[in-house]
NUVEXDO-945631 format. One record per atom (N, C-alpha, C, O, CB): residue number from 0; residue in one letter; x, y, z. Coordinates in nm, 4 decimals, always signed. Each point is the difference from the previous one (the first is absolute). Glycine has a CB too. Example, Ala and Ser with C-alpha at 12.3 -4.5 7.8 and 13.67 -1.06 7.14 Angstrom:
% residues 2
(0, a, (+1.3190, -0.5690, +0.7800))
(0, a, (-0.0890, +0.1190, +0.0000))
(0, a, (+0.0900, +0.1200, +0.0000))
(0, a, (+0.1036, -0.0019, +0.0665))
(0, a, (-0.2928, -0.1154, +0.0581))
(1, s, (+0.1542, +0.2223, -0.1966))
(1, s, (+0.0820, +0.1190, +0.0060))
(1, s, (-0.0770, +0.1090, +0.0730))
(1, s, (+0.0509, +0.1108, +0.0169))
(1, s, (+0.0675, -0.1736, -0.2314))
END
This chain:
% residues 97
(0, m, (-0.0345, -1.1897, +1.2122))
(0, m, (+0.0817, +0.1167, +0.0306))
(0, m, (-0.0828, +0.1256, -0.0310))
(0, m, (-0.0663, +0.0069, -0.1036))
(0, m, (+0.2839, -0.1342, +0.0527))
(1, s, (-0.2136, +0.2232, +0.1382))
(1, s, (-0.0786, +0.1224, -0.0181))
(1, s, (+0.0714, +0.0951, -0.0970))
(1, s, (+0.1196, -0.0136, -0.0260))
(1, s, (-0.2151, -0.0113, +0.2598))
(2, l, (+0.0196, +0.1205, -0.2861))
(2, l, (+0.0584, +0.0999, -0.0891))
(2, l, (+0.1118, +0.0767, +0.0714))
(2, l, (+0.1034, +0.0295, -0.0599))
(2, l, (-0.3238, -0.0085, -0.0617))
(3, a, (+0.1995, +0.0106, +0.2483))
(3, a, (+0.1015, +0.0729, +0.0766))
(3, a, (+0.1325, -0.0763, +0.0031))
(3, a, (+0.1069, +0.0605, -0.0087))
(3, a, (-0.2888, +0.0413, +0.1489))
(4, e, (+0.1748, -0.2346, -0.1279))
(4, e, (+0.1211, -0.0829, +0.0005))
(4, e, (+0.0611, -0.0079, -0.1393))
(4, e, (+0.1220, +0.0054, -0.0155))
(4, e, (-0.2146, -0.1387, +0.2064))
(5, i, (+0.0069, +0.1205, -0.2925))
(5, i, (+0.0474, -0.0153, -0.1380))
(5, i, (+0.0752, +0.1249, -0.0462))
(5, i, (+0.1062, -0.0106, -0.0614))
(5, i, (-0.2997, -0.1428, +0.0130))
(6, i, (+0.1386, +0.2718, +0.0778))
(6, i, (+0.0650, +0.1222, -0.0494))
(6, i, (+0.1318, +0.0291, +0.0714))
(6, i, (+0.0785, +0.0819, -0.0478))
(6, i, (-0.3039, +0.0077, -0.0074))
(7, k, (+0.2510, -0.1542, +0.1674))
(7, k, (+0.1282, +0.0173, +0.0703))
(7, k, (+0.1109, -0.0858, -0.0598))
(7, k, (+0.1158, +0.0104, +0.0404))
(7, k, (-0.2429, +0.0415, +0.1669))
(8, s, (+0.0916, -0.1361, -0.3030))
(8, s, (+0.0960, -0.0902, -0.0625))
(8, s, (+0.1111, +0.0780, -0.0693))
(8, s, (-0.0191, +0.1144, -0.0412))
(8, s, (-0.1623, -0.2841, +0.0104))
(9, d, (+0.2991, +0.1053, +0.0185))
(9, d, (+0.1062, +0.0627, -0.0764))
(9, d, (-0.0187, -0.0214, -0.1497))
(9, d, (+0.0764, +0.0537, -0.0803))
(9, d, (+0.0770, -0.0861, +0.2739))
(10, k, (-0.2543, -0.0454, -0.2319))
(10, k, (-0.0402, -0.0101, -0.1407))
(10, k, (-0.0909, +0.1187, -0.0299))
(10, k, (-0.0762, +0.0417, +0.0872))
(10, k, (+0.0943, -0.2977, -0.0879))
(11, p, (-0.0123, +0.3112, -0.1194))
(11, p, (-0.0989, +0.1019, -0.0354))
(11, p, (-0.1406, -0.0608, +0.0067))
(11, p, (-0.0213, -0.1142, -0.0406))
(11, p, (+0.1902, +0.2329, -0.1084))
(12, t, (-0.2624, -0.0420, +0.1997))
(12, t, (-0.1386, -0.0451, +0.0090))
(12, t, (-0.0862, +0.0952, -0.0811))
(12, t, (-0.0059, +0.1199, +0.0275))
(12, t, (+0.0436, -0.2222, +0.2022))
(13, l, (-0.1041, +0.0471, -0.3296))
(13, l, (-0.0889, +0.0752, -0.0874))
(13, l, (-0.1419, -0.0180, +0.0522))
(13, l, (-0.0513, -0.1119, +0.0045))
(13, l, (+0.2056, +0.0830, -0.2062))
(14, v, (-0.2177, +0.1390, +0.2413))
(14, v, (-0.1361, -0.0047, +0.0534))
(14, v, (-0.0897, +0.0841, -0.0900))
(14, v, (+0.0290, +0.1164, -0.0275))
(14, v, (+0.0555, -0.1494, +0.2656))
(15, n, (-0.1932, -0.0276, -0.2832))
(15, n, (-0.0948, +0.0696, -0.0865))
(15, n, (-0.1351, +0.0065, +0.0703))
(15, n, (-0.0613, -0.1027, +0.0293))
(15, n, (+0.1837, +0.0252, -0.2378))
(16, f, (-0.1678, +0.1996, +0.2350))
(16, f, (-0.1329, +0.0218, +0.0567))
(16, f, (-0.0960, +0.0205, -0.1162))
(16, f, (+0.0251, +0.0827, -0.0876))
(16, f, (+0.0688, +0.0197, +0.3024))
(17, h, (-0.2034, -0.1772, -0.2160))
(17, h, (-0.0931, +0.0024, -0.1124))
(17, h, (-0.1429, -0.0173, +0.0506))
(17, h, (-0.0239, -0.0170, +0.1196))
(17, h, (+0.2018, -0.0760, -0.2728))
(18, a, (-0.2723, +0.0978, +0.0589))
(18, a, (-0.1407, -0.0279, +0.0291))
(18, a, (-0.0590, -0.0746, -0.1202))
(18, a, (+0.0386, +0.0236, -0.1144))
(18, a, (-0.0599, +0.1840, +0.2646))
(19, t, (-0.0723, -0.2973, -0.1218))
(19, t, (-0.0589, -0.0802, -0.1081))
(19, t, (-0.0774, +0.0861, -0.0994))
(19, t, (-0.0099, -0.0362, -0.1172))
(19, t, (-0.0051, -0.1566, +0.2747))
(20, w, (-0.0395, +0.3053, -0.1136))
(20, w, (-0.0822, +0.0868, -0.0854))
(20, w, (+0.0843, +0.0988, -0.0818))
(20, w, (-0.0542, +0.0777, -0.0786))
(20, w, (-0.1302, -0.0995, +0.2460))
(21, c, (+0.3140, +0.0185, -0.1492))
(21, c, (+0.0911, +0.0998, -0.0579))
(21, c, (+0.0561, -0.0470, -0.1340))
(21, c, (+0.0748, -0.0976, -0.0056))
(21, c, (-0.0157, +0.1745, +0.2366))
(22, g, (-0.0955, -0.0071, -0.3391))
(22, g, (+0.0496, -0.0329, -0.1335))
(22, g, (+0.1509, +0.0114, -0.0129))
(22, g, (+0.0632, -0.0924, -0.0512))
(22, g, (-0.2788, +0.1697, -0.0369))
(23, p, (+0.2762, +0.0335, +0.1329))
(23, p, (+0.1452, +0.0099, -0.0066))
(23, p, (+0.0707, -0.1102, +0.0801))
(23, p, (+0.1094, -0.0427, -0.0367))
(23, p, (-0.1363, +0.2886, +0.0068))
(24, c, (-0.0348, -0.2913, +0.1381))
(24, c, (+0.0585, -0.1100, +0.0789))
(24, c, (+0.0061, -0.1278, -0.0837))
(24, c, (+0.0994, -0.0726, +0.0026))
(24, c, (-0.1880, +0.1756, +0.2109))
(25, r, (-0.0179, -0.1291, -0.2869))
(25, r, (-0.0022, -0.1178, -0.0882))
(25, r, (+0.1039, +0.0155, -0.1103))
(25, r, (+0.0637, -0.0979, -0.0389))
(25, r, (-0.3087, +0.0618, +0.0877))
(26, a, (+0.2630, +0.1575, -0.0995))
(26, a, (+0.0999, +0.0257, -0.1037))
(26, a, (+0.1422, -0.0173, +0.0544))
(26, a, (+0.0902, -0.0386, -0.0744))
(26, a, (-0.2503, +0.1976, -0.0369))
(27, m, (+0.1804, -0.1313, +0.2382))
(27, m, (+0.1320, -0.0098, +0.0619))
(27, m, (+0.0409, -0.1446, +0.0265))
(27, m, (+0.1191, -0.0311, -0.0023))
(27, m, (-0.1577, +0.2539, +0.1054))
(28, k, (-0.0567, -0.3109, -0.0782))
(28, k, (+0.0312, -0.1374, +0.0409))
(28, k, (+0.0920, -0.0741, -0.0965))
(28, k, (+0.0948, -0.0628, +0.0473))
(28, k, (-0.3137, +0.0594, +0.0644))
(29, p, (+0.1981, +0.0059, -0.2438))
(29, p, (+0.0937, -0.0717, -0.0885))
(29, p, (+0.1440, +0.0510, +0.0102))
(29, p, (+0.0945, -0.0776, -0.0146))
(29, p, (-0.2852, +0.0382, -0.1394))
(30, h, (+0.2074, +0.1690, +0.1788))
(30, h, (+0.1341, +0.0567, +0.0164))
(30, h, (+0.0651, -0.0542, +0.1281))
(30, h, (+0.1182, -0.0340, +0.0015))
(30, h, (-0.1898, +0.2436, -0.1258))
(31, l, (-0.0076, -0.2166, +0.2306))
(31, l, (+0.0508, -0.0550, +0.1256))
(31, l, (+0.0343, -0.1472, -0.0164))
(31, l, (+0.1033, -0.0459, +0.0488))
(31, l, (-0.2405, +0.2115, +0.0804))
(32, d, (+0.0509, -0.2396, -0.1979))
(32, d, (+0.0259, -0.1424, -0.0244))
(32, d, (+0.1306, -0.0196, -0.0759))
(32, d, (+0.0755, -0.0928, +0.0290))
(32, d, (-0.3221, +0.0491, -0.0313))
(33, e, (+0.2732, +0.1299, -0.0938))
(33, e, (+0.1246, -0.0079, -0.0766))
(33, e, (+0.1219, +0.0227, +0.0903))
(33, e, (+0.1001, -0.0709, -0.0106))
(33, e, (-0.2231, +0.1514, -0.1941))
(34, v, (+0.1135, +0.0176, +0.2921))
(34, v, (+0.1081, +0.0295, +0.0939))
(34, v, (+0.0227, -0.1193, +0.0931))
(34, v, (+0.1134, -0.0435, +0.0199))
(34, v, (-0.1683, +0.2903, -0.0311))
(35, v, (-0.0524, -0.2982, +0.0671))
(35, v, (+0.0096, -0.1122, +0.0939))
(35, v, (+0.0574, -0.1233, -0.0691))
(35, v, (+0.0812, -0.0713, +0.0590))
(35, v, (-0.2768, +0.1623, +0.0701))
(36, n, (+0.1548, -0.1169, -0.2526))
(36, n, (+0.0533, -0.1149, -0.0735))
(36, n, (+0.1492, +0.0151, -0.0273))
(36, n, (+0.0739, -0.0984, +0.0011))
(36, n, (-0.2983, +0.0652, -0.1054))
(37, k, (+0.2684, +0.1559, +0.0799))
(37, k, (+0.1426, +0.0228, -0.0267))
(37, k, (+0.0848, -0.0212, +0.1255))
(37, k, (+0.1062, -0.0618, -0.0065))
(37, k, (-0.1692, +0.2247, -0.1731))
(38, y, (+0.0162, -0.1118, +0.2933))
(38, y, (+0.0815, -0.0007, +0.1210))
(38, y, (-0.0257, -0.1194, +0.0921))
(38, y, (+0.0802, -0.0269, +0.0894))
(38, y, (-0.0782, +0.2723, -0.1057))
(39, k, (-0.1105, -0.3159, -0.0040))
(39, k, (-0.0379, -0.1198, +0.0763))
(39, k, (+0.0417, +0.0052, +0.1465))
(39, k, (-0.0654, +0.0673, +0.0797))
(39, k, (+0.0842, -0.1944, -0.2901))
(40, d, (+0.0885, +0.0577, +0.2477))
(40, d, (+0.0406, -0.0114, +0.1404))
(40, d, (+0.0867, +0.1153, +0.0498))
(40, d, (+0.0394, +0.0022, +0.1166))
(40, d, (-0.0522, -0.2456, -0.1467))
(41, e, (+0.0425, +0.3387, -0.0572))
(41, e, (+0.0861, +0.1120, +0.0401))
(41, e, (-0.0765, +0.1107, +0.0721))
(41, e, (+0.0605, +0.0834, +0.0673))
(41, e, (+0.0850, -0.1363, -0.2609))
(42, i, (-0.2784, +0.0541, +0.1798))
(42, i, (-0.0820, +0.1032, +0.0639))
(42, i, (-0.1179, -0.0643, +0.0724))
(42, i, (-0.0354, -0.1153, -0.0244))
(42, i, (+0.1030, +0.2824, -0.1525))
(43, n, (-0.1267, -0.0896, +0.2659))
(43, n, (-0.1294, -0.0351, +0.0588))
(43, n, (-0.1044, +0.0813, -0.0748))
(43, n, (+0.0283, +0.1093, -0.0491))
(43, n, (+0.0717, -0.1622, +0.2805))
(44, y, (-0.2212, -0.0014, -0.2396))
(44, y, (-0.1064, +0.0696, -0.0724))
(44, y, (-0.1312, -0.0188, +0.0736))
(44, y, (-0.0354, -0.1117, +0.0377))
(44, y, (+0.1552, +0.0791, -0.2571))
(45, e, (-0.1911, +0.1406, +0.2395))
(45, e, (-0.1312, -0.0033, +0.0645))
(45, e, (-0.0959, +0.0905, -0.0761))
(45, e, (+0.0347, +0.1128, -0.0350))
(45, e, (+0.0710, -0.1598, +0.2598))
(46, r, (-0.2259, -0.0026, -0.2502))
(46, r, (-0.1089, +0.0829, -0.0548))
(46, r, (-0.1030, +0.0135, +0.1094))
(46, r, (-0.0424, -0.0995, +0.0588))
(46, r, (+0.0822, +0.0235, -0.2997))
(47, i, (-0.0801, +0.1975, +0.2683))
(47, i, (-0.0915, +0.0247, +0.1110))
(47, i, (-0.1225, +0.0728, -0.0509))
(47, i, (+0.0092, +0.1107, -0.0531))
(47, i, (+0.1819, -0.1026, +0.2157))
(48, d, (-0.3057, -0.0715, -0.1457))
(48, d, (-0.1289, +0.0585, -0.0373))
(48, d, (-0.0392, +0.0987, +0.1090))
(48, d, (-0.0191, -0.0388, +0.1153))
(48, d, (-0.0523, -0.1704, -0.2437))
(49, i, (+0.0593, +0.3355, +0.0927))
(49, i, (-0.0275, +0.1038, +0.1008))
(49, i, (-0.1374, -0.0149, +0.0643))
(49, i, (-0.0206, +0.0430, +0.1135))
(49, i, (+0.1691, +0.1093, -0.2407))
(50, d, (-0.2428, -0.2133, +0.0549))
(50, d, (-0.1341, -0.0179, +0.0553))
(50, d, (-0.0047, -0.1119, +0.1034))
(50, d, (-0.0831, +0.0022, +0.0907))
(50, d, (-0.0111, +0.0807, -0.3055))
(51, q, (+0.1828, -0.1797, +0.2012))
(51, q, (+0.0061, -0.1111, +0.0956))
(51, q, (+0.1023, +0.0252, +0.1100))
(51, q, (+0.0027, -0.0714, +0.1003))
(51, q, (-0.0717, -0.0837, -0.2826))
(52, n, (+0.1522, +0.2551, +0.1639))
(52, n, (+0.1066, +0.0306, +0.0961))
(52, n, (+0.0033, +0.1493, +0.0287))
(52, n, (+0.1016, +0.0662, -0.0212))
(52, n, (+0.0324, -0.2629, -0.0605))
(53, t, (-0.2445, +0.2484, +0.1292))
(53, t, (-0.0117, +0.1444, +0.0221))
(53, t, (+0.1021, +0.0516, +0.1018))
(53, t, (+0.0494, +0.1120, -0.0123))
(53, t, (-0.2924, -0.1296, -0.0426))
(54, e, (+0.2739, -0.0645, +0.1551))
(54, e, (+0.0970, +0.0416, +0.1019))
(54, e, (+0.1387, +0.0202, -0.0617))
(54, e, (+0.0675, +0.0985, +0.0299))
(54, e, (-0.1991, -0.2232, +0.1451))
(55, l, (+0.1740, +0.0313, -0.2611))
(55, l, (+0.1299, +0.0148, -0.0671))
(55, l, (-0.0003, +0.1195, -0.0940))
(55, l, (+0.0977, +0.0745, -0.0070))
(55, l, (-0.0621, -0.3216, +0.0233))
(56, a, (-0.1455, +0.2652, -0.0885))
(56, a, (-0.0096, +0.1143, -0.0911))
(56, a, (+0.0133, +0.1310, +0.0781))
(56, a, (+0.0654, +0.0940, -0.0450))
(56, a, (-0.2130, -0.2282, -0.1109))
(57, r, (+0.0854, +0.1387, +0.2718))
(57, r, (+0.0088, +0.1190, +0.0847))
(57, r, (+0.1424, +0.0166, +0.0550))
(57, r, (+0.0536, +0.1108, +0.0013))
(57, r, (-0.2980, -0.1362, +0.0600))
(58, k, (+0.3050, -0.0843, -0.0163))
(58, k, (+0.1347, +0.0049, +0.0566))
(58, k, (+0.1017, +0.0537, -0.1010))
(58, k, (+0.0908, +0.0748, +0.0363))
(58, k, (-0.1504, -0.2675, +0.1122))
(59, f, (+0.0439, +0.1541, -0.2753))
(59, f, (+0.0937, +0.0435, -0.1031))
(59, f, (-0.0502, +0.1222, -0.0769))
(59, f, (+0.0557, +0.0358, -0.1037))
(59, f, (+0.0210, -0.2715, +0.0842))
(60, a, (-0.1821, +0.2993, +0.0710))
(60, a, (-0.0539, +0.1244, -0.0570))
(60, a, (-0.0271, -0.0126, -0.1497))
(60, a, (+0.0412, +0.0845, -0.0795))
(60, a, (+0.0827, +0.0435, +0.2542))
(61, i, (-0.1936, -0.2345, -0.2113))
(61, i, (-0.0337, -0.0218, -0.1403))
(61, i, (-0.1177, +0.0906, -0.0341))
(61, i, (-0.1088, -0.0139, +0.0559))
(61, i, (+0.1927, -0.2276, -0.0503))
(62, r, (-0.0609, +0.3339, -0.0975))
(62, r, (-0.1027, +0.0970, -0.0400))
(62, r, (-0.0553, -0.0286, -0.1389))
(62, r, (-0.1095, +0.0448, -0.0340))
(62, r, (+0.2215, +0.1247, +0.1770))
(63, s, (-0.0364, -0.2441, -0.2235))
(63, s, (-0.0481, -0.0378, -0.1330))
(63, s, (+0.0599, -0.1359, -0.0352))
(63, s, (+0.1052, -0.0393, +0.0504))
(63, s, (-0.1271, +0.2835, -0.1229))
(64, v, (-0.0481, -0.3134, -0.0146))
(64, v, (+0.0471, -0.1312, -0.0447))
(64, v, (+0.0086, -0.0012, -0.1515))
(64, v, (-0.0785, +0.0671, -0.0669))
(64, v, (-0.0235, -0.1790, +0.2686))
(65, p, (+0.1959, +0.0368, -0.2565))
(65, p, (+0.0981, -0.0803, +0.0723))
(65, p, (+0.1134, +0.0855, +0.0567))
(65, p, (+0.0448, +0.0966, -0.0617))
(65, p, (-0.1014, -0.2892, -0.0865))
(66, t, (+0.1008, +0.1543, +0.2659))
(66, t, (+0.1209, +0.0575, +0.0593))
(66, t, (+0.0975, -0.1138, +0.0201))
(66, t, (-0.0343, -0.1032, +0.0578))
(66, t, (-0.0934, +0.2916, +0.0579))
(67, t, (+0.2484, -0.1695, -0.1632))
(67, t, (+0.1034, -0.1022, +0.0101))
(67, t, (+0.1157, +0.0560, +0.0808))
(67, t, (+0.0428, +0.1138, -0.0193))
(67, t, (-0.1109, -0.2164, -0.2020))
(68, i, (+0.1176, +0.0193, +0.3127))
(68, i, (+0.1081, +0.0408, +0.0895))
(68, i, (+0.1089, -0.1075, -0.0033))
(68, i, (-0.0298, -0.1194, -0.0006))
(68, i, (-0.1318, +0.2494, +0.1500))
(69, i, (+0.2863, -0.0873, -0.1514))
(69, i, (+0.1127, -0.0920, +0.0159))
(69, i, (+0.0629, +0.0282, +0.1358))
(69, i, (+0.0395, +0.1127, +0.0299))
(69, i, (+0.0031, -0.1250, -0.2823))
(70, f, (-0.0342, -0.0928, +0.3341))
(70, f, (+0.0632, +0.0075, +0.1314))
(70, f, (+0.1285, -0.0811, -0.0008))
(70, f, (+0.0139, -0.0956, -0.0764))
(70, f, (-0.2381, +0.1262, +0.1878))
(71, k, (+0.3163, +0.0075, -0.0274))
(71, k, (+0.1167, -0.0839, +0.0298))
(71, k, (+0.0426, +0.0325, +0.1419))
(71, k, (+0.0154, +0.1166, +0.0365))
(71, k, (+0.0604, -0.1252, -0.2813))
(72, n, (-0.0570, -0.0953, +0.3240))
(72, n, (+0.0379, +0.0159, +0.1409))
(72, n, (-0.0958, +0.0929, +0.0749))
(72, n, (+0.0413, +0.0753, +0.0882))
(72, n, (+0.1972, -0.1141, -0.1529))
(73, g, (-0.3660, +0.0325, +0.0286))
(73, g, (-0.1019, +0.0788, +0.0681))
(73, g, (-0.0136, +0.1432, -0.0473))
(73, g, (-0.0888, +0.0722, +0.0453))
(73, g, (+0.1305, -0.2145, +0.1448))
(74, d, (+0.0451, +0.1840, -0.2804))
(74, d, (-0.0035, +0.1380, -0.0501))
(74, d, (-0.0679, +0.0065, -0.1365))
(74, d, (+0.0173, -0.0890, -0.0834))
(74, d, (+0.1932, +0.1402, +0.2108))
(75, v, (-0.2876, +0.0548, -0.1492))
(75, v, (-0.0583, +0.0243, -0.1315))
(75, v, (+0.1105, +0.0511, -0.0912))
(75, v, (+0.0616, +0.1030, +0.0272))
(75, v, (-0.2911, -0.0523, +0.0716))
(76, k, (+0.2537, -0.1230, -0.2062))
(76, k, (+0.1035, +0.0398, -0.0961))
(76, k, (-0.0602, +0.0720, -0.1205))
(76, k, (+0.0657, +0.0827, -0.0633))
(76, k, (+0.0734, -0.2774, +0.1369))
(77, w, (-0.2639, +0.1628, -0.1042))
(77, w, (-0.0700, +0.0628, -0.1131))
(77, w, (-0.1489, -0.0180, +0.0223))
(77, w, (-0.0450, -0.1032, +0.0497))
(77, w, (+0.2383, +0.0593, -0.2102))
(78, r, (-0.2686, +0.1457, +0.1231))
(78, r, (-0.1462, -0.0064, +0.0134))
(78, r, (-0.0611, +0.0916, -0.1043))
(78, r, (+0.0432, +0.1139, -0.0179))
(78, r, (-0.0288, -0.1651, +0.2664))
(79, d, (-0.1165, -0.0004, -0.3174))
(79, d, (-0.0709, +0.0841, -0.0960))
(79, d, (-0.1361, -0.0623, -0.0286))
(79, d, (-0.0222, -0.1187, +0.0241))
(79, d, (+0.2405, +0.1980, -0.1271))
(80, s, (-0.3076, +0.0021, +0.0520))
(80, s, (-0.1336, -0.0463, -0.0378))
(80, s, (-0.0144, +0.0080, -0.1507))
(80, s, (+0.0567, +0.0877, -0.0652))
(80, s, (-0.1529, -0.0120, +0.2861))
(81, g, (+0.0196, -0.1688, -0.2748))
(81, g, (-0.0230, -0.0031, -0.1432))
(81, g, (+0.0462, -0.1317, -0.0595))
(81, g, (+0.0403, -0.0922, +0.0708))
(81, g, (-0.0158, +0.3398, -0.0790))
(82, v, (-0.0315, -0.2536, -0.1242))
(82, v, (+0.0396, -0.1203, -0.0730))
(82, v, (+0.1405, +0.0214, -0.0554))
(82, v, (+0.0271, +0.0994, -0.0674))
(82, v, (-0.2691, -0.1536, +0.0078))
(83, f, (+0.3308, -0.0406, +0.0890))
(83, f, (+0.1377, +0.0067, -0.0459))
(83, f, (+0.0346, -0.1272, -0.0742))
(83, f, (-0.0305, -0.1091, +0.0484))
(83, f, (+0.0925, +0.2586, +0.1432))
(84, p, (+0.0012, -0.1390, -0.3084))
(84, p, (+0.0420, -0.1218, -0.0696))
(84, p, (+0.1104, -0.0713, +0.0772))
(84, p, (+0.0756, +0.0617, +0.0749))
(84, p, (-0.1381, +0.0427, -0.2941))
(85, a, (+0.0699, -0.2347, +0.1993))
(85, a, (+0.1026, -0.0807, +0.0673))
(85, a, (+0.1387, +0.0562, -0.0259))
(85, a, (+0.0847, -0.0005, +0.0893))
(85, a, (-0.2303, -0.2018, -0.1102))
(86, k, (+0.1701, +0.2511, -0.1014))
(86, k, (+0.1335, +0.0517, -0.0351))
(86, k, (+0.0390, +0.1210, +0.0855))
(86, k, (+0.1185, +0.0304, +0.0132))
(86, k, (-0.1531, -0.1131, -0.2473))
(87, d, (-0.0637, +0.1518, +0.2918))
(87, d, (+0.0304, +0.1128, +0.0882))
(87, d, (+0.0204, -0.0442, +0.1455))
(87, d, (+0.0704, +0.0663, +0.0762))
(87, d, (-0.2030, +0.0811, -0.2290))
(88, i, (+0.0713, -0.2586, +0.1902))
(88, i, (+0.0108, -0.0498, +0.1376))
(88, i, (+0.1286, -0.0797, +0.0199))
(88, i, (+0.0620, +0.0066, +0.1062))
(88, i, (-0.3120, -0.0140, -0.0910))
(89, m, (+0.2894, -0.0673, -0.1172))
(89, m, (+0.1175, -0.0878, +0.0138))
(89, m, (+0.1280, +0.0739, +0.0397))
(89, m, (+0.0714, -0.0487, +0.0876))
(89, m, (-0.1755, -0.0980, -0.2570))
(90, p, (+0.1366, +0.2617, +0.1095))
(90, p, (+0.1220, +0.0707, +0.0439))
(90, p, (-0.0077, +0.0459, +0.1456))
(90, p, (+0.1021, +0.0079, +0.0682))
(90, p, (-0.0692, +0.0670, -0.3033))
(91, l, (-0.1523, -0.0451, +0.2820))
(91, l, (-0.0176, +0.0404, +0.1397))
(91, l, (+0.0351, -0.1164, +0.0914))
(91, l, (+0.0663, +0.0187, +0.1021))
(91, l, (-0.2466, +0.1455, -0.1674))
(92, i, (+0.1364, -0.2834, +0.0292))
(92, i, (+0.0308, -0.1188, +0.0794))
(92, i, (+0.1482, -0.0334, -0.0100))
(92, i, (+0.0637, -0.0335, +0.0999))
(92, i, (-0.2969, -0.0530, -0.1360))
(93, d, (+0.2879, +0.0957, -0.0847))
(93, d, (+0.1412, -0.0336, -0.0200))
(93, d, (+0.0924, +0.0758, +0.0945))
(93, d, (+0.0991, -0.0552, +0.0478))
(93, d, (-0.1515, +0.0080, -0.2852))
(94, q, (+0.0206, +0.1722, +0.2641))
(94, q, (+0.0903, +0.0792, +0.0844))
(94, q, (-0.0027, -0.0430, +0.1470))
(94, q, (+0.0863, +0.0411, +0.0776))
(94, q, (-0.1200, +0.1488, -0.2347))
(95, y, (-0.0641, -0.2721, +0.1960))
(95, y, (-0.0086, -0.0449, +0.1400))
(95, y, (+0.0292, -0.1472, +0.0179))
(95, y, (-0.0124, -0.0525, +0.1106))
(95, y, (-0.1529, +0.2291, -0.0738))
(96, l, (+0.2046, -0.2449, -0.1452))
(96, l, (+0.0361, -0.1427, +0.0131))
(96, l, (+0.1397, -0.0146, +0.0569))
(96, l, (+0.0479, -0.1119, +0.0183))
(96, l, (-0.1965, +0.0546, -0.2116))
END
């Protein structure tokens, strides 16, 4: 299933744009893992390496990494760049479940 199909889901979709060379991206990963472990089948989750997916990075206007976006039914519900603890992301997801 393509990203375009996944983000149209009625499940919240958490998408994290990152790069292997990015320190803050590595710092963000454990927080994302915690969120994904909590919500398991209730959300979709995609991590996208901007260096391997330049077209997607361009399509979503990724200017800095990490950038995390929550989609539901194809709409962006939340988007921000930087490192966020799981405790800050979970309430955002809760409101779209």
